[in-house]
Wavefront OBJ file of the C-alpha trace (Angstrom):
o trace
v 23.281 -6.771 1.752
v 20.631 -6.037 4.325
v 17.532 -8.235 4.175
v 14.560 -7.294 6.292
v 12.584 -10.014 8.048
v 9.373 -8.366 9.228
v 9.037 -5.139 11.223
v 12.176 -3.681 12.779
v 10.063 -1.394 14.964
v 7.381 -2.890 17.219
v 4.008 -1.821 15.804
v 0.726 -2.542 17.553
v -1.502 -5.009 15.708
v -4.408 -2.550 15.668
v -2.334 0.467 14.526
v -3.954 1.081 11.103
v -7.426 0.319 12.451
v -7.066 2.884 15.248
v -5.575 5.454 12.858
v -8.608 5.147 10.570
v -11.268 4.986 13.277
v -9.914 6.875 16.297
v -7.171 9.152 14.932
v -7.442 12.910 14.524
v -9.067 14.196 11.318
v -5.728 14.539 9.475
v -4.722 10.966 10.319
v -8.173 9.537 9.508
v -8.211 11.256 6.094
v -4.645 10.074 5.396
v -5.791 6.481 5.901
v -9.181 6.886 4.193
v -7.481 8.348 1.094
v -5.963 4.885 0.463
v -9.455 3.435 0.090
v -10.572 6.349 -2.092
v -7.549 5.777 -4.362
v -8.306 2.051 -4.704
v -11.932 2.828 -5.539
v -10.929 5.419 -8.147
v -7.978 3.682 -9.815
v -8.139 -0.097 -9.302
v -11.169 -1.510 -7.485
v -11.367 -5.317 -7.481
v -14.136 -6.995 -9.453
v -16.548 -9.469 -7.889
v -14.861 -12.874 -7.758
v -11.305 -11.524 -8.246
v -8.645 -13.359 -6.261
v -6.571 -10.624 -4.610
v -3.782 -10.277 -2.038
v -3.234 -7.382 0.348
v 0.518 -7.565 0.986
v 1.634 -6.015 4.274
v -1.991 -5.906 5.387
v -1.348 -4.695 8.957
v -4.633 -4.494 10.890
v -6.588 -5.791 7.892
v -8.452 -2.538 7.142
v -7.672 -2.587 3.396
v -8.243 -6.361 3.131
v -11.716 -5.869 4.593
v -12.390 -2.956 2.223
v -11.353 -5.078 -0.783
v -13.732 -7.789 0.431
v -16.688 -5.375 0.201
v -16.328 -5.490 -3.622
v -16.974 -9.240 -3.583
v -13.315 -10.204 -4.096
v -11.687 -13.257 -2.503
v -9.020 -11.615 -0.339
v -5.857 -12.915 1.311
v -4.134 -10.491 3.705
v -0.445 -11.220 4.390
v 1.748 -9.604 7.060
v 4.874 -10.452 9.026
v 3.539 -9.020 12.306
v 1.836 -11.797 14.349
v -0.083 -9.213 16.447
v -1.490 -7.592 13.290
v -2.545 -10.935 11.781
v -4.206 -11.931 15.050
v -6.092 -8.616 15.249
v -7.096 -8.734 11.557
v -8.294 -12.323 11.850
v -10.490 -11.594 14.881
v -11.877 -8.355 13.496
v -12.256 -8.969 9.750
v -11.940 -12.634 8.714
v -15.043 -13.997 6.946
v -15.953 -16.265 4.020
v -14.232 -13.898 1.547
v -11.381 -12.477 3.632
v -8.568 -14.553 5.167
v -5.211 -13.719 6.718
v -1.796 -15.356 6.632
v 1.375 -14.719 8.630
v 4.191 -14.390 6.096
v 6.938 -12.163 4.716
v 6.156 -9.903 1.771
v 8.900 -11.192 -0.527
v 8.040 -14.867 0.005
v 5.635 -16.605 -2.347
v 2.233 -17.178 -0.733
v 0.444 -18.944 -3.565
v 0.767 -20.859 -6.804
v 2.155 -19.178 -9.918
v -0.604 -17.268 -11.728
v -3.096 -17.638 -8.887
v -4.083 -13.983 -8.284
v -5.835 -11.350 -10.407
v -4.705 -8.309 -8.414
v -2.173 -7.506 -5.712
v -2.461 -4.508 -3.384
v 0.717 -3.374 -1.633
v 0.274 -0.147 0.330
v 3.249 1.576 1.935
v 5.421 -1.541 2.129
v 8.160 -1.234 -0.496
v 9.909 1.672 1.303
v 10.445 -0.653 4.299
v 12.673 -2.919 2.178
v 16.188 -2.402 0.778
v 16.123 -1.924 -3.016
v 17.145 -5.506 -3.931
v 14.509 -6.937 -1.606
v 11.895 -4.587 -3.088
v 12.875 -5.863 -6.538
v 12.549 -9.455 -5.289
v 9.079 -8.669 -3.914
v 7.953 -7.314 -7.295
v 9.288 -10.414 -9.074
v 7.289 -12.565 -6.609
v 4.210 -10.465 -7.496
v 4.920 -10.948 -11.213
v 4.978 -14.723 -10.740
v 1.816 -14.807 -8.587
v -0.304 -12.811 -11.042
v -2.357 -14.139 -13.934
v -1.299 -12.809 -17.379
v -2.280 -9.132 -17.490
v -2.787 -9.109 -13.686
v -2.334 -5.808 -11.889
v -0.557 -4.371 -8.851
v -1.788 -1.369 -6.863
v 1.282 0.059 -5.121
v 1.695 3.077 -2.840
v 4.794 4.525 -1.189
v 5.841 7.895 0.300
v 6.920 10.422 -2.336
v 10.389 11.733 -1.514
v 9.967 14.608 -3.978
v 7.109 16.184 -2.039
v 6.234 17.694 1.329
v 6.537 14.161 2.742
v 10.216 14.830 3.571
v 9.174 17.595 5.995
v 6.171 15.643 7.342
v 8.337 12.593 8.091
v 10.976 14.742 9.826
v 8.313 16.374 12.001
v 6.654 13.048 12.850
v 9.991 11.623 13.978
v 10.958 14.810 15.852
v 7.634 14.995 17.701
v 7.293 11.194 18.132
v 3.892 11.162 16.420
v 4.335 7.623 15.054
v 6.750 4.696 15.452
v 10.182 5.921 14.141
v 10.173 6.257 10.345
v 13.249 7.563 8.542
v 16.071 5.014 8.428
v 14.183 2.866 10.977
v 11.083 1.765 9.086
v 11.709 3.623 5.818
v 15.002 2.484 4.339
v 14.401 3.097 0.612
v 13.134 6.440 -0.670
v 11.111 6.600 -3.877
v 10.084 9.273 -6.328
v 8.090 8.890 -9.545
v 10.995 8.009 -11.888
v 12.710 5.614 -9.484
v 9.497 3.682 -8.815
v 8.627 3.500 -12.527
v 12.133 2.230 -13.381
v 11.992 -0.518 -10.734
v 8.510 -1.586 -11.872
v 9.594 -1.794 -15.528
v 12.750 -3.744 -14.634
v 10.509 -6.219 -12.784
v 8.368 -6.977 -15.852
v 5.533 -4.505 -15.282
v 4.037 -1.751 -17.396
v 3.193 1.434 -15.481
v -0.453 2.067 -16.347
v -0.974 4.988 -13.941
v 1.316 6.966 -11.671
v -0.516 9.476 -9.495
v -0.248 10.820 -5.970
v -2.500 11.738 -3.063
v -2.340 13.329 0.394
v -1.396 16.742 -1.022
v -3.869 19.150 0.600
v -6.750 16.829 1.499
v -5.589 15.557 4.949
v -4.856 19.112 6.129
v -8.317 20.304 5.074
v -10.080 17.439 6.897
v -10.282 19.193 10.313
v -12.158 22.064 8.619
v -14.504 20.061 6.370
v -14.499 16.272 6.132
v -16.705 16.133 3.025
v -14.659 18.751 1.175
v -11.460 16.860 2.098
v -12.927 13.648 0.623
v -13.788 15.412 -2.644
v -10.329 16.981 -2.716
v -8.681 13.584 -2.115
v -10.446 12.213 -5.198
v -9.541 15.202 -7.384
v -5.859 15.063 -6.290
v -5.623 11.645 -7.945
v -6.276 13.313 -11.318
v -3.308 15.693 -11.051
v -0.561 14.579 -13.417
v 2.360 16.158 -11.559
v 2.605 13.784 -8.558
v 2.891 16.564 -5.982
v 1.176 14.617 -3.189
v 2.953 12.991 -0.255
v 2.093 9.444 -1.366
v 2.781 7.961 -4.809
v -0.007 5.750 -6.155
v 0.891 3.398 -9.010
v -1.128 0.895 -11.032
v 1.140 -1.662 -12.709
v 0.146 -4.420 -15.141
v 2.057 -7.630 -15.749
v 3.560 -7.648 -19.218
v 3.204 -10.854 -21.175
v 6.377 -12.665 -22.159
v 6.370 -11.711 -25.839
v 6.822 -8.079 -24.874
v 9.399 -8.563 -22.150
l 1 2 3 4 5 6 7 8 9 10 11 12 13 14 15 16 17 18 19 20 21 22 23 24 25 26 27 28 29 30 31 32 33 34 35 36 37 38 39 40 41 42 43 44 45 46 47 48 49 50 51 52 53 54 55 56 57 58 59 60 61 62 63 64 65 66 67 68 69 70 71 72 73 74 75 76 77 78 79 80 81 82 83 84 85 86 87 88 89 90 91 92 93 94 95 96 97 98 99 100 101 102 103 104 105 106 107 108 109 110 111 112 113 114 115 116 117 118 119 120 121 122 123 124 125 126 127 128 129 130 131 132 133 134 135 136 137 138 139 140 141 142 143 144 145 146 147 148 149 150 151 152 153 154 155 156 157 158 159 160 161 162 163 164 165 166 167 168 169 170 171 172 173 174 175 176 177 178 179 180 181 182 183 184 185 186 187 188 189 190 191 192 193 194 195 196 197 198 199 200 201 202 203 204 205 206 207 208 209 210 211 212 213 214 215 216 217 218 219 220 221 222 223 224 225 226 227 228 229 230 231 232 233 234 235 236 237 238 239 240 241 242 243 244 245 246 247
């Protein structure tokens, strides 16, 4: 079976940073909505030990650090780790070059793991292995914040257009090799020893409204997270590690 070792498509180390800071309004809101979702659904507590898996430019790692958490950002792209280290490393935020399904700490050494738009880059068995690594790394009752494109949403059309118009590094079947929807993601999480605490979605209307009104788009992004139907382009899941008696 296919096993992925890092990025198959060359991605600039500052890609996520530029998307958030210099992109057009749609792109900036798309990236900001990740932070809004973390803040709404699973913000770290002061002193939490957390990992940002597949941290890219380090934008989310830095954001997690603002809550007072001790953050480790891990990515397989040397350019991204170099950029993140220079831009964001401080007393609370550090970065490590490593693959997402390798263990990067002692068993039970982290309170929370954040893994944003990574699992779709891995074949199913490797995604399952990554979740079992997470399960081992977390303290009892530790939590995972996981996002991935929703293949039962408008994302299918958006991805096709982005590839057709070359708006991003190639996605479908290049970067994105496994396609998730709500039930498939929940099943994989439960098989890996997690309880699905929340399954929501974002990036439904909010990014498209951003060019018209940034503040309204931000409010909309927060309210989209409360919709039960998971209509948005990105699935947002909060998973908690089940203890062994209940497994």
